[in-house]
N, C-alpha and C positions, 0 to 999 in steps of 0.2 A: 782519378781526374776527369770529371765530366765535362762535357761542352754546354754553355748556356747561351741563352738568348738573350743577351745584354747589349749587343751590339745592334744599331737601328738598321733596318734593311735599306738595300741600294735603292737608289730613285731611278737608276737607268732600267733598260729592258732586261738585264741578266741581274735578277735580284731574288731574294730568297727571304721568307718570314721566319721568325723564332719557332724553334720546334719544342713542343710541351714534353714534359717527363713522360716516360712510359708508364703503364699501369704497373709494372714490376719495377721497382727502384733499387731492389737488394743488390749488393755486390758479393760475388764469390770470392772468398780469401781463401787461399791453398798454402799451406805450409810445406815446404819441401826443402831438406838440406839447408835449414837456416834462412831461407828466403821466404818472401810473401808476395803473392801476385795480387794486384789490386786493378779492378776493372775500371774504365773510365767510359766518358760518353760525349756526345757532340750535340751542340744547337747553336742557332744564332747566325747571324750573316753581316756583312760589311759591304758597302760599294766600293768597288775597284776602282781606285783614282790613279792607279800607276801611270807613268808616262806612256806606257805600250797601250793601255786601254784608252788614256785620253787621245792617242794617235788613231785608234781605230773611229772615236767619236768624230774628231776632226775630219777623218776622210769621209764618214757617212754625211757630216754636214755639208761638205762641199758636194757631194753627189745630190743631195736634197736641193741645193740651190740651183742645179743644173738640170734636175729632172722632177718639175713640180709633181704634187701628189695627184692632182686632179688632170684628167686629158682636157683637151680643148673644146669639147663639145661639138654638137653638130655644125654650127656656123663657122668655128674654127677648128678643123680636123686634126688628128695627129700628127699629119705630115706638115712640116714647115714649108711655105710657099715657095714655089721653085722659080728662080729668077726669069727662065723664058716661059713661064706659064704652061709648059708642056705636061703630058701625064708621063708617069714613070711605069715601072714594072707593076703587076699585082700585088707584090708585096711591099709597094712605096710606103703604104699607111703606116708602116712598122717602124720608119725611120726614127721618128721621137719617141715613139713608145714600142720598142721591139717585144716580142713574145720571148720569154726566157728560153735559152737553149737547153738542152737536157744533157747531163752528165750521168752516165750509168755506172753500175758496180765496178766496172774497169777504170772508171775515172775518165774516159774519152768522150769527147764533147760531140754531141750529135746536133742537128738542125731540129728546131721544133717542128711540129706539126704544122702543115699548111692550114691558115685561116682564111675562109672563103669571105666574099664580101666587096666593099669597096674602100677607097681611103677615107671615105665621110662616114660609111655606115659598115665597119667590119661586123661579122655575124656573131664574134664570140662576145660582144658587150651590149647588144640590144639597146643602142642609145637612143634617146628620146628623139622623136622626129623621123626616125628611120622606118622604112617600110616592113610590115608584118603580114601573115598571110591570114590567120583566122581571128575575126572580131570576138573580143571577150577571153582570149588566150591569156594566161599568166606566164611568166618566164623570169629567169634570173637576170639582174642587169648589174653592170658595172661601169661608174663614171670615172675611175680612177686610172693609175697607171698599172700596167700588168704585173710589173715587178713586186707590187705591194698586195696583190689579189690573195685573199685567203691567208694572209700571214698575220700573226699578231692580232690586233683587235678588229682588223679590216675584215668587212663582210659584204658579200653581195647585197643589193637591194632586191625589189621586186617591181615588175612594171607589167602593163595591160596592153593587149592591142585594142586600139580605138578605131572604130569603123569610120570611113571617110568616103566621099563621093568625088571631088575634084581631083584630090592628090591619092587617093587610095587609102587603106589601112595604115596606121602610122602606130608606134610604139609610143606610150604615155609616159608620164614622169616616172624616173626611177625613186622608189620610196624606200626608207628603212636602210639604206647602205651606210658603211661606216669605213671612212678614209683615215688615212695617218694623221696623228695630232700635229697641227703646224708647228715646226720648230722641232719636233721630236727626232732624234738622231740613232737611238738605241731603244731596246725594251720593246714590249708589245704594242706601244703607241707609234713607234716608228714602222711596223708593219715589214719587216725585213727577215728573210730566213734566219731561223734559229733565234727568234726574238719572243717567242711563247712556247712555255713547256716545262718539263721537270724531269731531272735525273735523280731518280729515288734510290738510296743504299739503305738496305735494312739493318746493317750492323756496321757502326763505326768505333767500336770499342776497342782501344789499346789497352794491353796489361802491363803493369809496372812490376817488378821484381826488385828486391835488394838483397845483396848477399851479405856476409859476415864483415865484409869490408867496407860496408856502407856504400857501395857502388850501386846504383841504379841501371836497370835494362829494361827496355821497351819492346814488346813484341804484340804479334795479333791475338784477339781472342777467337774463339770459335762460337757459331750460333748455337744456342740451345732452345728447343721447343719450350720448356718449362720456364727457364730463367730469363730466356733472350739471347744470352750469351754466356760463355764460361771461360775463365782464364785458368790454364793449367799450370800447375806448379813445375817448378825447374829443379832438375837434378844436375845441370851443369852449367856453368858461366864460361862465355857468353852463350845464351840461350840459342839452340838451333832453329831454323825456319820450321814453324809448325806445319806438318803434313796437311791438315785442314784447311779449307777456303777460310778466308775470312768474312765474306759478305756476298750476298746476292744482289742484283741491281736490275732496274728497268727504266726505259726511256719513253718519254712521250713529249713529242714537238712537233712544230706545225710546218717542216718539210724535211724531206728524204735526203740523203746524201751519205757519204762515207765520213766518219767522225772517229777521233781518237780522244776518249774522255779519261781524264786522269783525276785521282785523288791523291793529295800530298799533306803530310802532316809534317810541320816545321815549329821550331822551338822560336817564338818571339812574341811581339804584340800585333794583335789582328788590327789594331788602329792605325798602327804605324809600321806596316811590313817593310822588311828591307832585302835588297837583292841578296844580302850575305847571310840571311836567317838559315842556319844549318837545318838540313832535312833528315828527318827519320825514317821515312817511307814515300816511296812515289810509285804508285801503282795505277796501271793504265789498261783500258781496253780499247781495242780497235774494231770498229763495227760498220757495217752497212745498214743504214736505216731505211727501210723499203718503202714503208706506207706513212706519209704525213698523218698524223693525229693518232695513230695506233700506239697502244700500250705495248712496247716490245721487251721482251726479256732479254737480258744481256749476259754475256760470260761472266762467272764469278770472278771476284778479285781474290787472288790466292794468299796464303799466308806468307807472314813476313816478319823479319827480326831486325830492329835497327843495329847497324853495325859500327855506327859512331857513338861510343860511350859516353863521350864528352857532351854531345848532344842530348843525348838520353838524360843526363844528369841535369843538364839546364833546363829541359822541357818539364821535368818534374819540379825543379825548384823555382824557376822563373815564369813558367807557363808557356802556352802554346796555341796553336790554330790549326785547323783544317781548310784545305783549299780545293775547290772543284775547278776545272780548266777543260777547256774544248779546242780542238783544231781539226779543220777538216774543208770539206769541198762538198757544198749541197748539190743535189739533183738539178738544180737551177744553174750551176756552175759557178756559183757565188763562194769565194774563199771565206772560211769561218776562223777569223783569227783575231788578234790585237791590233791589226791594221799595219804590222811590221812583218808579219809571216811567223810569229812566235804563239802560243797557245793563249786564249783568250780565258781570263780568270772571270767566271761569273758567279762565285760565292767564297766567301771567307767566313769562317766561324770559330770563335774562341772556345778552347777545352775549359771546362771548370775546374778548380783547384783539386787536387786528391783528396782533401778533407771531405768533400762532398760524398765520397763513397760512404764514409763513417756517419755523417749527418745529412742524409739527403733532405730533411724538412727545413733546413735552413733556408732564409729566404733568397739568396744567392745561389742555391742549388735546385729550387723546385721547378725551374725551367728547364733542367737538363735532361739529355734523352740518349738513347743507345743508337738512334737510328739519324739519317739525315736526309734532306732532301735540297737540291739545287733548283730553285725556280727563277725564270729568266723571261 
């Protein structure tokens, strides 16, 4: 049973595209004590429209309503006008657009580094009309909210120091910046933490074995340099947990933080997932992702053997899907979850039917793959 790319990509920030068949599509069949092991593979995706995911979208939409994507500009600074017209502390211009705090590997929150400047002209943004030192100097500029900066599609612009006489040198227009897309509440267009990146798993192949009583068992394959993966034959049933690791993986995202990433195989329909879909395996890694934008190798997912034989039978006979999820706390102290504290599912993909192992050139089998990548 391979995974296929026949489910449309999600339209939200946590989406992934169909994965093509690997160059090697052969399946290793191993006979042992009357059983046969058949390799499977995964590809494809679906938008997560569970109530939990929708809750996160609603929360983000409300946040967008109260925190506009663009700051107020030089003539209407970040700070809301004070009723008494008086001045506040040097940090007053952060009230409406605060710099994100920092949460380290230990999860403790720390204040952000001080930013010099004034309420109208904080030095971290190089806003148009604010003073500059060297005529002709070029610098990065950002007219948006600090919480969106350099997340998802959002990018700094470039400005130039314009010489002046009466009012001195001033920064010119900020050109080439990218702000969040209006109305976006998730995904790269929303420019929030964990809105752009990829969790890549190199082997997502489960193996199927059938004993003399026609009962099915599902367990992990192991990576193979030549074939991509190998399914070892069984000598006992139910099969023991394989000693070899199942897969290697890596992560590349737009913000640092501590995250728990999980891959789950369930029996059910990827288009209509249910809370009671039975689980064959739920495998997780808990990691500290130190540097945003880096390609970080993660701990391997270990071998496994499904201990629910009825679920294994249902998976083979009726089909199933793989599910990628995340829960954690970003280095900017933003919760990454479904909006209610539970893991956020950012990819679901259906497994192809077992027959694809024997007839990989059929139309419905050509998009199947042994690996998977959840893009969001």
